[in-house]
N, C-alpha and C positions, 0 to 999 in steps of 0.2 A: 413381747410386742411393744410395750412401752419403751423398752430400752432401744429398740430399733427406730422408733419414731424420734426419740431424743437424739440418737446419733445422726439421723437424717437432717433434723432441724439444726443441729450444730454445724453440719457440713454446709447447709444452705446459708446459715448466718455467716460462717467464715468466708464463703465464696462471695457473698454480697459485700461484706466489710472490706475484704482485700481487693476485690475486683472493681468496686464502685469508687474509682478515683475521680478526681475533679476533671480529669481529661475525658473519661468515659461519660461523665454527666454532661460535659459540654458537647460531646458528640451526639448525645441523645437529643439535644436542642437544635442541632444542625446550624449552629451560629459560629461563624468564624471569629467574631469578636470575643465571644465567651471562651473559645478555645485559646485565643492568644492571652487572655487574662488568666486562664487556668495554668498555662505552661510558663507564664512569666515568673512564677515563684520557684521553678525547678532550678537546681544547681546547673551551672553551665556545662559541667562535664557529664551530667546525666540527663540533659535536656532531650537528646535524641532517643535515649532509652525510654523515657517517659512516653514518647510518641509511638514507639515501635514494639514495646514488650511490657507486658504485665504478667507477673507470675502469681499464681494462686496454688499453693501447695507444690505439686510436681508438674502442674500444667501451666502453660503460658499461652497467651493470646496477644494478637497485635491490634492495638487501637486503630492503626492506619487501615488495616484490612477490614476491621469491624465497621469503620466509617464507610468504606466502599460497599460492603455487603448490605449494610442497613440503608443505603441510599443517602447518607449524609455527605454529599459530594462537596458542599461548601466547606465543611470541616476537613475533608480529605485534601482539598486544594490548599487550604491554609496550612495543613500539616506538611505538605510537600514544599510550600514556600518557606516555611520555618526551617525545615531540615536543610534546604539548599541555599539558605542565606549564610553568607560568609561573615562571621563576627570575629572581632579581634580586640584583645586588650594589649597591654604593653609587653606581654611575654609570649603570647601564643595566638595562633589562628584556630578557629573552630568551624568545621565544615562537615555536615552530616551525610555527605554522599556515600562514603564508605560504610557507615553504619546502616544506611538504607539498603544498599545492595548486599551487604553481608547478612542482614536479617531476612531480606526478601530477594534472593537472586532472580526470581521469576517475576519481578514487579512489572517489567515491560509486558509480559504475557497477560498478567492480571488486568493491567490498564487497557490493553487492546481488547480484551473480552468484556470487561465490566464497565470501564469508565474511559473511553477513548479520548474524551475532551481533556482529560488530565495529562495526556501524553505531551501536549504542548507546554503545560506548566512544568513538567518534569524536565523536558529537553531544554527549555529556556533557562532553568536553574543550573544547568551544566555549563552555561556560557557566561563568561565575565568579560566585559568590555571596558576599557579605560576611557575616562572622560577627557583625557589629554591626547592631543594629536601632535606628531612631529613629522615634518616634511610630507604632509598629506597622508600619513599613515597612522592607524590606530592599533594599539596592542590589544589582542583578543586571546583569552585562554579558554580552551575547550577541555573540560574535565571528562574525558570519554574512556578512561581506563576500564571502567566497569561495563562499558558497551563493547569493548574489544575482547577482554579476557575475563574469565570467571575467577574471582579472587580465591575461591576455595581450593582449586586444583590447577590454576593457571592455564586451563584449556580455553578453546575458542568459545566466546560467549554466544548464546543463542538469541541475543537481543535482535540481531539483524534478521534472523530466521523468523522470529515472531512478527517483526514489522512487515516482512514480505507476505506472511500469511494474512496479515491484516489487509493487504492490498489497497492501501490508501495512498493515492498519488500525491496528496498534500503533505502528509507527515514525513514521507520519505525524502522530501526536498528541504527538510529542516537543516539549518546550517551545521548542527552537530552531527546529524546522521550522514550528511553529504561528506563531511570531513573524514570520519572514520571509515566510511564505505570506500571512499576514494583511496585512502591509505591501504586498505586491504586489497583493493583492486590493483593498484600500481606496484605494490611491493610483494604481493603474494599470488593472487589469482591470475593476473594478466599473463604471466609467462606460461603457466600450466595450461590455461585455456587456449592460448595461441599455439602451443605445441600440439595439443589434440586436434585443433582445427587445421593445422598445417598437414597433419597426417591425412585428414579427411580430404583436404584440397589435393594432396598428392594422389590419393585414390581416384579422385575425379579426373585428374590429368591422365592417369593410366587408363581409366575407362574411356575417355575421349579418344586416346590414341588407339585403343583396341577396337573401338566401334565406329569412329568417324574419320580418322586420319589414315591409318594404315590400311592397306588392301586396295583393290581396284578391280578392273575387269579380269586381268590375268596377273595376280600377285606372284612375286618371286618366292623362292624358298625362304629367303631371309625375312621377307615380310610376313609370310605365313607363320614362321617360327616366332616372330615378335608378337603377332596377334595372339598366338597360343599362350605365350608367356604372360601377356597382359591380362588375358581372361582368367588364367589360373590364379594370378595374383589377386584379381577382384574376388574370385570365389573363396579363396583362402584368407586373404588379408583383410577384406572388407566384409563379406557376408558372414564369415565365421566370427569375426570380432563383434559385429552387430548382434549376432545370435547370443554370444556370451554376455553382452551388456543387457540384452532383453531378459535372459534367464536370471541374471543377478537382480535386476530391478523387480521382476516378478516375485522372486524369493523374498526380497526385503519387504515388499508390500504385504505379502501373505503373512510374513513373520510379525510385522507391526500391526496387522489387522486393518491396513489401509485399503479397504474394499468399498467401492461406491456402487450402489445399485442405480442403474439407469434403465427406466422402464422395466423394472423387476429383473434386470440382467446384471449379475455381479461382475464388475470390472475393476481391475487394479487401478489405483489412483494415478500411477505414472502415465497411463494412456491419455490422460487429460492434458498432458504437456505436448505441445506441438512438435517439438524436436523428437521426443521419444516415440510418439505415435507415427510420425513420419519415418523414423528409422525402422520401425516394425514393418510398415508398408514396403519400404525399400528392400528389407530383407526377404520378404515373400516374393517380390518381383525378381530378385536375384536368384531365388530358389527355382522359380519357373523358368528363368533363363538357363539355369544349369540343366534342367530337365530337357529343354528344347535346344540345347547347344548343338549347332550344325557340325562343328568339328567332331564331336562324339558320334553323331549319326553317320558322318561320312567315313568313319573308320571302317565300317563294314564294306565300303567300296574302295578300300585303299589300293587294291590291285588295279582298278580302272582310273582312279584319280590320284593326284599327288598327296604326299603326307601333309597333315594339318590343313586339308582343303576345307573351305567354308561353304562351298556349293557343290552339290552332287545330284544324283538322280532323284532324290527325295526332296521336293521343294516345300512340303508342308511345314516341317519344323522351322525352316528359314523364315517363312512369313510370320509365324507366331513369335519367333525370336526377335524379329525386327520391331514388332509392336511393343513387346516388353522392354526392349532396349531403349526405345524412345521415351517410354514412361519413366524408366530408371534414370535416364539422363536428366529429365526435368526435375525429378525428386532430388538428385544430387545437387543441382543448382539451388533448388528451393531450401534444402537443409543447410546450405552454406550462407544463408541470409543472416544468421545470428552473428556473423563476423562484424556486423554493423554496430555492435555494442561498443566497439573501440571509439566510436564518435557518437556523442549524445545527439547531435543534430540528425545524423543519418539514421540512428536507431529510432529516434522519435518519428522521422518521416516514414520509416518502414511500418511502425506500429499504427500510425494514422492510416496508411494505405490498407493495412489489415482490417481496421475498424470500418472504413468506408466500403470495403468489399461486401459487407453484409447488405448494404443498400443495392449494390450491383446484383447480388444474388436474388434479391426480391424483384428487381426489374426483369431479370432473365426468367423467373418463374411466371411473372405476368405476361411476358412476351411469348413464352411457350404456350401458355393458356390461350392467348388470342390466336396463335397459329393453328392449334388443334381445333379450336372452336370454329374458325372461319373455313379451315380446310374441310371439315366434315360437313359444314353447311353448304359450301359451294359444290362439293361432290354430289350432294342430294338434289341440286338444281338439274333441270332438264337442259342439257347442252351436249355438244360433241367435241369439246375442247380436250385435246390430249393431255395438256398440263394439269387438268383437274379431273382426269378420268378415274383416279383412285385417291385415297386419303394420303398415302405417302408421297405421291407425286404432287398433290395439292399443297402439302406442307413444304416441300422443297421449292415449289413455285412462289409461295408466299414469303419464304425466307429470302429468295432472290429479290423479290419486290421490296422487302423491307431494307435490304442491304444495297439497293440500287443496282443490282446486277441483272435485272430482267430487261430484255430488249424492248425498246420503245415501240418498234413496229408491231409487236405482238398485241399491244393495247388496242389497235384498230381492229385486228382480227377478233379480239375478245368482245369488243363493242358490237360488231356485226353479228356475232354468234349469239350473245345473250346479254340483254341490258341488265338483268338481275345480277349476273356475275360481275359486270362492271361496277354496279352500285356497291356490291359487297367488297370488292377490291378497294374502291375509293374510301369506304368507311374504315376498312382495315388500315389503310395508309394514314388516315387522319388520326386514328387511335394510337398508332405506333409513333408516327413522326411528331404529332402535336402534343398528345396527352402524355404518353409514357416517357418520351425523351425529356420533355420539360419537367415532368415530375421527378425523373432521375436526377436532373441537374439540381432541382430544389432540395432533394434528399441528400445528395452529396454535399451541397453547400452547408446544410444544417448539421450533418454528421461531422464534417470537418470543423465547423465552428465549435461544436461541443467537445470534440477530441483535442482540439488545438490547445485549449486552456490547460489540460493535464498531460499533454504528450511527453513533456520532459519527465514528469513524475512516473508515468508508466515505463518510460525508457530506463529510468533508474531502478524501478522495481524489477525489470528484466535482468539488468546487470547484477542487482543484489541477489537474485536467485542463483545466478551463476557463481557469484562469490561464495555463497553458503555451500553450494555443492562442491566447489573446488577446494576451499580451505579445509573442509572436513577430511580431505584425502592427503593433506600436507603432512610430512613427517614431523615427529615430535622435536627433533633437533632443529629443523628449519624454523618451526614455530617459536621456539625459545630464542633463536637468533633474531627473529623479527621483533619479539617483545623487548629484547635488550636494545635494539636500535631505536625504540621509541622513548627510552629513558623516562619511564613513568615514575621512577623513584626520585627523580630530581625535582626539587621544588621550583616553581615558576615565579617569576617576578610579576608584581602588579605594576609597579612603576620603578623608576631608577632607584636601585638600592633597597627596594621594598620586597623582600623575599617572602612569597606567599606559601601556598600549600602545593603538595605534589599530586600526581595522578592525572596530568593533563598534557596537552600539546599547545604550544604558543605559536600563533601566526600573526601576521599583520594584514589588515584590510584597509581599503580606502577610507579616509576619515569621513567622507560624505555618504557612505553606504548605510551605516546604522548610527546616526549621531545620537549622543547621550551627554547629558550635563550633570548627572547625579552619580556619585560613586556608589556602586552596589555593595561595597564592603562596609559593614556597620562597625565603627570603631568607638570604643568606650574607654573612659578613664576610670579612676578609682582603684579598688582592690582587684588583684589578679588571682585571688584564691580560686581554685577550681570548684570548691563546694559552695561558692557564692552565686546567687542568681545574677543575671545581667541587669544592669540599670535600665531605667525606663528609656525607650527609644524615642527621641523627639521626632523622627521621621516616620514613625509607624502610622498606619492608617487609622488606628483606633484613637490616636491623640486628636486628630481633626474631628472625628465623630463625637468624642467626649466633649470637646469644646462646643460643638454645635448643639449637643444635647443640653449642656449647661446653659448656653445662651437661650435655648428654647424654654427651659424651665424658668429662667429669669423673666422672659417675656410673658409667659403664662401667669407667673406670680404677680407681675406688675399689672397685667390686665385684670386679674382677679381682685387686687387691692383697689384699683380704680372703680371697678364695678361695685365693690362693697361700700365704698365711700358715697357713690351716687345713690345707692339704695338707702344708706343711712340718712342722707340729707332729705330724700323724698319722704321718708317715714316721719322725720322730725317736723317737716313743713305741714304734713297732713294732720299730725297730732295737735300742732299749735293752732291750725285753722279750726279744727273741731272744738278746741278749748275756747277759742274766741266766740264761736257760735253759741256754745253752751252758756258762756258767761253773759252774752247779750240776751239770750232767751230768758235766763234767770232774772236779770234786771227788769225786763219787760213785765214778767209775771208779778214781780214785787210792786211795781208802780201800779198795776191794775188792782192789786189787793188794797193798796193805800187809798186809791180813789173809791 
């Protein structure tokens, strides 16, 4: 037992001694200044390792993740800034972005879940802007290699997927995210997405031809054959394709456990996507159309009617088929709306329309409530008006009144028949025309105002979701070719002749877009030995705070010395005055004794 306690105590002591580094002690204080002072003594080639990895025996922990999990976000922010600061001596540049993403490939996901405010610090650190401008242009380097590819296996990085799951319209509009997302869209996802949408558009054209263009009162044999071919193509090429995609999405959600319970009903997660749920609804409508297909029903009367006839002695299936066909046509057009993502303005407009439709639905609910309430109330009145003889007729009449389709001469008949009916109709018109319509206008105005600020961000989130889905299906060969075209291994220039670090993309932006007067690259002289710490940075924030602290101490010390001098003079004056009084009192007593 004593041996066991001794062993446990030795393990704990070893863990405390090896794990309690000055960086971990600074993290416990949550002081960015203490962290900078602690890391300042680290060798320049091991500075990133001190912030990202501490080994105790066979186990290792990350001080960076420890700071996030313990709530020391000030230290975590300082660590990101230190890692993403480009430092240079006369021989080499030091940039800790590769060390950060190699040690923590899922750092974007961790920040999205635990510290979303630090995402801005991380993304800002991936951007370098020159303070010099030429011909109205400024050189900008975006070090986004780790956001595009996973360094471990060169696959597509999940950074964009995590940002989409975050669903933040602000962070998705960061310049670094916009750059690499647009690269993936224009060079990879755009072609595949357009190809899929073109097929869907072709199915829509075939559906329009088979349902609305071809045929007539007495179609010819060629027209009937063309209609049959179009409908067979829709059932096989569109309905079966949608069925295959739905089964695949359902299998993936069940395999990954992506089941969401809505009102205690388990639903696969893909149904919460508008395109996927709309496709499911379209598939079922096409199935019902196939069941009610008039051409199939008319085959039983082929002796009396021509081949592939669309109308015969059985009119029932034709009526139901026409209703399903109309709904399917609307769904085809509605599912084609996502083609708007090729233009950010059009996509933003479509998203804003979708958001304000919530207010329209609320208006329609209130409108329906008023119609039902007043229709039942007016039907209960004593009158002989045919328009309000039943609840359904009363609802139809009130709907005509609200839409301005009710004949004006009928108001006189209504007034002669019953004053109470007229009063109820007047109150109904006031509530609908004055209250509900003006309230709808105010709600639409406010909803648009709220959605307008972030409409581009939501449009980019929609496009980013399509990029993630499309790029995951790209072949390995095409993905490698895309990475080679980006030239991430080539070192980028900071200025003319100043070759910097690799892993980025260089662009030029207008010089007045993001003006800067300070070079973000920290350059140091002196020794270039990798095992030497960096010299003291004169531009560091701690230098200014140290000077202010020293000045404050000097002021406090001077005030204290002045106060001590005043206290000393006061005590001396009091003692001298008391001495004079004592001496005068003593002389008076001596004179009295002599007398």
